[in-house]
C-alpha positions in Angstrom: 0.0 0.0 0.0 2.3 2.7 -1.3 1.7 6.3 -2.3 1.5 5.5 -6.0 4.3 7.9 -7.0 6.7 6.3 -9.5 8.9 7.2 -12.4 7.6 6.8 -15.9 9.6 5.1 -18.7 11.5 6.8 -21.4 10.2 8.6 -24.5 9.1 6.5 -27.5 8.2 9.5 -29.5 9.8 10.5 -32.8 12.2 13.5 -32.9 9.5 15.7 -34.3 7.2 14.9 -31.4 4.7 13.5 -33.9 4.2 10.0 -32.3 6.3 8.5 -35.1 9.1 6.2 -34.0 12.4 6.0 -35.8 11.0 3.3 -38.0 8.1 5.6 -39.1 5.4 3.5 -37.5 2.9 5.3 -35.3 3.4 4.4 -31.7 0.5 2.9 -29.7 -1.2 5.0 -27.0 1.2 4.2 -24.1 4.1 4.0 -26.6 3.9 7.7 -27.3 5.6 8.5 -24.1 6.8 5.1 -22.9 4.0 4.8 -20.4 4.1 1.7 -18.2 1.9 2.6 -15.2 -1.8 1.8 -15.5 -4.5 3.1 -13.3 -7.5 0.7 -12.7 -10.5 2.2 -11.1 -13.6 0.5 -9.6 -11.7 -2.7 -8.9 -13.2 -3.5 -5.5 -16.1 -2.5 -3.3 -15.7 -0.7 0.0 -18.1 -3.2 1.5 -15.7 -6.0 0.7 -13.0 -4.5 2.9 -15.4 -4.3 5.9 -16.6 -7.9 5.7 -15.5 -10.2 8.5 -12.9 -12.6 7.1 -11.9 -14.3 10.4 -9.3 -11.8 11.3 -8.7 -10.5 14.8 -9.7 -6.9 13.9 -11.0 -4.7 11.2 -7.6 -3.9 9.8 -6.6 -7.5 9.5 -9.9 -8.3 7.7 -9.3 -5.4 5.3 -5.7 -6.7 4.6 -7.1 -10.1 3.8 -9.8 -8.7 1.5 -7.2 -6.5 -0.3 -5.0 -9.5 -0.8 -7.8 -11.4 -2.5 -8.6 -8.4 -4.7 -4.9 -7.9 -5.6 -4.5 -11.7 -6.4 -7.6 -11.6 -8.7 -6.3 -8.5 -10.5 -2.8 -9.9 -11.0 -4.2 -13.1 -12.4 -6.2 -11.1 -14.9 -3.4 -8.8 -16.1 -0.3 -11.1 -15.7 -0.8 -12.5 -19.2 -0.1 -9.0 -20.7 3.5 -8.9 -19.4 5.8 -8.6 -16.5 4.4 -6.7 -13.5 7.0 -4.7 -11.6 4.7 -3.3 -8.9 1.1 -3.3 -7.7 -0.2 -0.5 -5.5 -3.6 -0.8 -3.8 -5.3 2.5 -2.7 -7.7 1.1 -0.1 -8.9 4.6 1.0 -9.4 5.9 -2.5 -13.0 7.0 -3.4 -12.6 5.3 -6.7 -11.3 2.0 -5.5 -8.0 2.3 -7.3 -5.2 -0.1 -8.0 -2.1 0.9 -10.0 0.0 -1.6 -11.9 3.5 -0.8 -13.2 4.5 -3.0 -16.1 8.0 -3.6 -17.3 7.1 -3.2 -20.9 5.1 -0.5 -22.7 3.3 -3.1 -24.8 2.0 -4.9 -21.7 0.6 -1.6 -20.3 -1.0 -0.9 -23.6 -2.6 -4.3 -23.7 -3.8 -3.9 -20.1 -5.5 -0.6 -20.9 -7.2 -2.0 -24.0 -8.3 -5.2 -22.4 -9.4 -3.9 -19.0 -11.0 -0.6 -19.8 -14.8 -1.0 -19.8 -14.6 -4.6 -18.6 -18.0 -5.3 -17.1 -19.1 -7.4 -14.1 -15.6 -7.6 -12.8 -15.4 -10.5 -10.2 -19.1 -11.0 -10.6 -19.8 -7.9 -8.5 -21.3 -5.8 -11.2 -18.3 -3.5 -11.4 -17.1 -1.9 -14.6 -13.4 -1.2 -14.6 -12.0 2.0 -15.9 -8.4 1.7 -17.1 -6.0 4.5 -18.3 -2.4 5.5 -18.1 -1.2 7.4 -15.0 -0.8 11.1 -15.8 2.2 11.4 -13.5 0.4 13.9 -11.2 -2.8 12.5 -9.8 -2.6 11.4 -6.2 -5.0 8.5 -5.4 -4.4 8.4 -1.7 -7.5 10.5 -1.0 -10.1 9.2 1.5 -13.9 9.3 1.4 -15.9 11.8 3.5 -17.2 8.9 5.6 -13.6 7.8 6.4 -12.6 11.4 7.3 -15.3 11.5 10.0 -14.1 8.4 11.7 
Protein backbone atom coordinates (compact mmCIF):
# COMPACT_ATOMS: atom_id res chain seq x y z
CA UNK A 1 0.00 0.00 0.00
CA UNK A 2 2.27 2.73 -1.29
CA UNK A 3 1.73 6.29 -2.29
CA UNK A 4 1.55 5.46 -6.01
CA UNK A 5 4.31 7.87 -7.04
CA UNK A 6 6.68 6.27 -9.51
CA UNK A 7 8.93 7.24 -12.36
CA UNK A 8 7.62 6.83 -15.91
CA UNK A 9 9.56 5.05 -18.66
CA UNK A 10 11.51 6.85 -21.39
CA UNK A 11 10.22 8.60 -24.47
CA UNK A 12 9.12 6.50 -27.46
CA UNK A 13 8.16 9.54 -29.54
CA UNK A 14 9.83 10.54 -32.77
CA UNK A 15 12.22 13.49 -32.91
CA UNK A 16 9.47 15.74 -34.28
CA UNK A 17 7.16 14.90 -31.37
CA UNK A 18 4.70 13.47 -33.88
CA UNK A 19 4.22 10.01 -32.35
CA UNK A 20 6.28 8.49 -35.12
CA UNK A 21 9.08 6.22 -33.96
CA UNK A 22 12.39 5.99 -35.77
CA UNK A 23 10.95 3.27 -38.01
CA UNK A 24 8.13 5.56 -39.12
CA UNK A 25 5.37 3.53 -37.46
CA UNK A 26 2.86 5.33 -35.30
CA UNK A 27 3.40 4.36 -31.68
CA UNK A 28 0.53 2.88 -29.66
CA UNK A 29 -1.19 4.96 -26.95
CA UNK A 30 1.24 4.19 -24.13
CA UNK A 31 4.12 3.98 -26.58
CA UNK A 32 3.92 7.68 -27.34
CA UNK A 33 5.63 8.49 -24.08
CA UNK A 34 6.84 5.09 -22.90
CA UNK A 35 4.04 4.82 -20.35
CA UNK A 36 4.12 1.70 -18.21
CA UNK A 37 1.89 2.65 -15.24
CA UNK A 38 -1.79 1.78 -15.54
CA UNK A 39 -4.53 3.10 -13.25
CA UNK A 40 -7.47 0.74 -12.74
CA UNK A 41 -10.55 2.22 -11.06
CA UNK A 42 -13.59 0.48 -9.57
CA UNK A 43 -11.66 -2.73 -8.92
CA UNK A 44 -13.20 -3.50 -5.51
CA UNK A 45 -16.13 -2.51 -3.33
CA UNK A 46 -15.68 -0.68 -0.02
CA UNK A 47 -18.09 -3.19 1.54
CA UNK A 48 -15.70 -6.02 0.65
CA UNK A 49 -13.04 -4.49 2.86
CA UNK A 50 -15.36 -4.33 5.87
CA UNK A 51 -16.59 -7.94 5.74
CA UNK A 52 -15.52 -10.24 8.53
CA UNK A 53 -12.93 -12.62 7.15
CA UNK A 54 -11.94 -14.33 10.38
CA UNK A 55 -9.29 -11.76 11.28
CA UNK A 56 -8.65 -10.48 14.77
CA UNK A 57 -9.67 -6.93 13.93
CA UNK A 58 -11.03 -4.71 11.16
CA UNK A 59 -7.56 -3.87 9.80
CA UNK A 60 -6.61 -7.53 9.49
CA UNK A 61 -9.92 -8.25 7.72
CA UNK A 62 -9.26 -5.37 5.31
CA UNK A 63 -5.75 -6.66 4.60
CA UNK A 64 -7.12 -10.13 3.83
CA UNK A 65 -9.79 -8.69 1.53
CA UNK A 66 -7.24 -6.53 -0.30
CA UNK A 67 -4.97 -9.53 -0.77
CA UNK A 68 -7.82 -11.37 -2.51
CA UNK A 69 -8.60 -8.36 -4.73
CA UNK A 70 -4.91 -7.94 -5.62
CA UNK A 71 -4.52 -11.65 -6.40
CA UNK A 72 -7.58 -11.61 -8.69
CA UNK A 73 -6.33 -8.54 -10.54
CA UNK A 74 -2.79 -9.88 -10.95
CA UNK A 75 -4.20 -13.13 -12.37
CA UNK A 76 -6.21 -11.10 -14.90
CA UNK A 77 -3.37 -8.83 -16.08
CA UNK A 78 -0.30 -11.06 -15.73
CA UNK A 79 -0.77 -12.52 -19.23
CA UNK A 80 -0.13 -9.04 -20.69
CA UNK A 81 3.47 -8.93 -19.45
CA UNK A 82 5.83 -8.59 -16.52
CA UNK A 83 4.42 -6.74 -13.52
CA UNK A 84 6.97 -4.70 -11.59
CA UNK A 85 4.71 -3.30 -8.86
CA UNK A 86 1.10 -3.33 -7.68
CA UNK A 87 -0.17 -0.49 -5.48
CA UNK A 88 -3.59 -0.75 -3.84
CA UNK A 89 -5.26 2.46 -2.65
CA UNK A 90 -7.70 1.09 -0.09
CA UNK A 91 -8.86 4.56 0.97
CA UNK A 92 -9.45 5.86 -2.55
CA UNK A 93 -12.97 7.04 -3.36
CA UNK A 94 -12.65 5.33 -6.74
CA UNK A 95 -11.30 1.96 -5.49
CA UNK A 96 -7.98 2.31 -7.34
CA UNK A 97 -5.19 -0.14 -8.01
CA UNK A 98 -2.14 0.93 -9.97
CA UNK A 99 0.00 -1.56 -11.85
CA UNK A 100 3.48 -0.82 -13.17
CA UNK A 101 4.51 -3.03 -16.06
CA UNK A 102 8.03 -3.62 -17.28
CA UNK A 103 7.09 -3.21 -20.94
CA UNK A 104 5.09 -0.46 -22.67
CA UNK A 105 3.31 -3.07 -24.80
CA UNK A 106 2.05 -4.87 -21.69
CA UNK A 107 0.63 -1.64 -20.28
CA UNK A 108 -1.04 -0.87 -23.63
CA UNK A 109 -2.65 -4.31 -23.72
CA UNK A 110 -3.81 -3.93 -20.12
CA UNK A 111 -5.55 -0.62 -20.85
CA UNK A 112 -7.15 -1.97 -24.04
CA UNK A 113 -8.34 -5.20 -22.40
CA UNK A 114 -9.42 -3.92 -18.98
CA UNK A 115 -11.02 -0.55 -19.80
CA UNK A 116 -14.78 -1.01 -19.77
CA UNK A 117 -14.57 -4.60 -18.55
CA UNK A 118 -18.00 -5.34 -17.09
CA UNK A 119 -19.15 -7.42 -14.14
CA UNK A 120 -15.61 -7.64 -12.75
CA UNK A 121 -15.38 -10.48 -10.21
CA UNK A 122 -19.15 -11.00 -10.56
CA UNK A 123 -19.77 -7.88 -8.47
CA UNK A 124 -21.34 -5.76 -11.19
CA UNK A 125 -18.26 -3.53 -11.36
CA UNK A 126 -17.14 -1.91 -14.60
CA UNK A 127 -13.43 -1.20 -14.59
CA UNK A 128 -11.97 2.02 -15.92
CA UNK A 129 -8.35 1.71 -17.12
CA UNK A 130 -6.00 4.45 -18.29
CA UNK A 131 -2.36 5.49 -18.10
CA UNK A 132 -1.23 7.38 -15.01
CA UNK A 133 -0.78 11.08 -15.77
CA UNK A 134 2.21 11.35 -13.46
CA UNK A 135 0.41 13.87 -11.25
CA UNK A 136 -2.83 12.51 -9.79
CA UNK A 137 -2.60 11.36 -6.17
CA UNK A 138 -5.01 8.51 -5.44
CA UNK A 139 -4.41 8.44 -1.68
CA UNK A 140 -7.53 10.53 -0.97
CA UNK A 141 -10.12 9.23 1.47
CA UNK A 142 -13.91 9.34 1.41
CA UNK A 143 -15.91 11.81 3.48
CA UNK A 144 -17.16 8.91 5.65
CA UNK A 145 -13.60 7.80 6.40
CA UNK A 146 -12.58 11.39 7.26
CA UNK A 147 -15.29 11.55 9.95
CA UNK A 148 -14.10 8.36 11.71
